[in-house]
C-alpha positions in Angstrom: 10.7 -32.2 13.3 9.5 -29.1 15.1 13.0 -28.4 16.3 14.3 -28.4 12.8 11.5 -26.0 11.8 12.5 -23.7 14.7 16.1 -23.6 13.4 14.8 -22.7 10.0 12.5 -20.0 11.4 15.4 -18.5 13.4 17.4 -18.3 10.1 14.3 -16.7 8.5 14.3 -14.0 11.2 18.0 -13.3 10.8 17.7 -13.2 7.0 14.6 -11.0 7.1 16.2 -8.5 9.4 19.4 -8.3 7.4 17.8 -8.2 3.9 15.0 -5.9 5.1 17.5 -3.5 6.5 19.4 -3.5 3.2 16.2 -3.1 1.1 15.5 0.2 2.9 18.1 1.8 0.7 18.0 0.0 -2.6 15.4 2.2 -4.3 17.5 5.3 -3.8 20.7 3.4 -4.7 19.0 2.2 -8.0 18.4 5.8 -9.1 14.7 5.4 -8.2 14.2 2.5 -10.6 10.5 1.6 -10.7 11.2 -2.1 -10.8 13.2 -1.9 -7.6 10.5 0.3 -6.1 8.1 -2.6 -6.3 10.2 -4.6 -3.7 11.8 -1.7 -1.8 10.4 1.3 0.0 10.0 4.3 -2.3 9.3 6.7 0.6 9.0 6.8 4.4 5.4 5.9 4.7 4.3 3.0 7.0 2.9 1.1 4.0 6.2 1.2 2.1 8.1 -0.1 5.1 6.0 -3.2 5.2 8.0 -4.4 2.1 11.0 -4.7 4.5 9.3 -7.6 6.1 7.3 -9.0 3.2 10.0 -9.3 0.5 12.7 -11.1 2.5 10.2 -13.4 4.3 8.7 -14.5 1.0 12.1 -15.1 -0.5 13.3 -17.1 2.4 10.0 -19.0 2.7 10.3 -20.1 -0.9 13.8 -21.6 -0.2 12.6 -23.0 3.1 9.6 -24.8 1.4 12.0 -26.8 -0.8 14.2 -27.6 2.2 11.7 -28.6 4.9 8.3 -27.1 4.0 7.1 -30.1 1.9 7.0 -32.1 5.1 4.1 -29.9 6.4 0.8 -30.0 4.4 -0.1 -26.4 5.0 3.3 -24.8 5.1 2.7 -22.1 2.6 -0.6 -21.1 4.2 1.0 -20.9 7.6 3.9 -18.7 6.3 1.4 -16.4 4.5 -0.6 -16.0 7.7 2.7 -15.3 9.6 3.7 -12.6 7.1 0.2 -11.0 7.3 0.3 -11.2 11.1 3.8 -9.6 11.2 2.8 -6.8 8.9 -0.4 -6.1 10.9 1.6 -6.2 14.1 4.0 -3.6 12.8 1.1 -1.3 11.9 -0.7 -1.7 15.2 2.5 -1.1 17.3 3.5 1.9 15.1 0.2 3.6 15.2 -0.4 2.8 18.9 2.9 4.3 20.1 2.9 7.3 17.7 -0.7 7.9 18.6 0.1 7.9 22.3 3.2 10.1 22.2 2.5 12.1 19.1 5.8 11.3 17.2 7.9 8.4 16.1 11.5 7.5 17.1 13.9 5.5 14.9 14.8 3.1 17.7 11.1 2.4 18.3 10.5 1.9 14.5 13.4 -0.6 14.4 12.1 -2.4 17.4 8.7 -2.6 15.8 10.3 -4.1 12.7 12.1 -6.7 14.8 8.9 -7.6 16.6 7.0 -7.9 13.3 9.8 -10.0 11.7 9.8 -12.3 14.8 6.0 -12.7 14.5 6.2 -13.4 10.7 8.9 -16.1 11.2 7.8 -17.8 14.4 4.0 -17.6 14.3 3.9 -20.3 11.6 5.6 -22.8 13.9 2.5 -22.6 16.2 0.1 -22.4 13.3 1.2 -25.4 11.1 -0.2 -28.1 13.4 -3.5 -26.3 13.6 -4.0 -26.0 9.9 -3.6 -29.7 9.2 -7.3 -30.1 10.1 -8.5 -27.5 7.6 -7.5 -29.4 4.4 -4.9 -28.1 2.0 -4.8 -24.3 2.5 -1.6 -23.7 0.4 -3.5 -22.3 -2.6 -5.2 -19.8 -0.3 -1.8 -18.8 1.1 -0.3 -18.4 -2.4 -3.3 -16.3 -3.4 -3.0 -14.1 -0.3 0.7 -13.5 -1.0 0.0 -12.7 -4.6 -2.7 -10.2 -3.6 -0.3 -8.5 -1.1 2.4 -8.3 -3.8 -0.1 -6.9 -6.3 -1.1 -4.3 -3.7 2.6 -3.3 -3.2 3.1 -3.0 -7.0 -0.1 -0.9 -7.5 0.0 1.3 -4.4 3.7 2.1 -4.8 2.9 4.2 -7.8 -0.8 5.0 -7.2 -1.4 5.0 -3.5 -4.7 5.9 -1.9 -4.6 9.3 -0.3 -4.8 8.1 3.3 -2.3 8.3 6.2 -1.0 4.8 5.8 0.6 5.9 2.5 1.7 9.4 3.5 5.4 10.1 3.5 6.0 12.5 6.4 9.6 13.3 5.1 8.8 14.2 1.5 5.3 15.3 2.4 3.6 13.4 -0.4 2.2 10.0 -1.4 3.9 7.3 -3.6 7.2 7.1 -5.4 9.7 9.9 -5.3 10.4 11.6 -8.5 14.0 11.6 -10.0 
């Protein structure tokens, strides 16, 4: 059963990397459509780039739940923890390496995304057996995912004025103006 889950998580990783890469451009392609901005980065801030991991992984996990996830009592909770871990890992690696060398590099940012996507997809495989002893945690996982999505929706257009939300290219916070 775990082997089948590993195959699904490998597909999750590939899907997340491909769709996440595509999502990087969809806001601009849409003519800065606010609805698209909720699921796509609206600027070059670290916060907005977390959508590249979150959105594809949520979408794939929903499909995966109906294919194999029902076999695991805490599947949704494990996937939610995986996504949060992947996003946190992206931020930790990004701020660590840019803090150490004083600038960022595209190749390092891409590698950081790949590491975060791998963590988001494969960490749940290790976590699922451990959550079985906690009772049904799926509602907590769904609530966590909903909270993250709500934060993306709100902070896309009304971001806090802190470095996490700063766009170093446009030199501002939040969505670009048309």
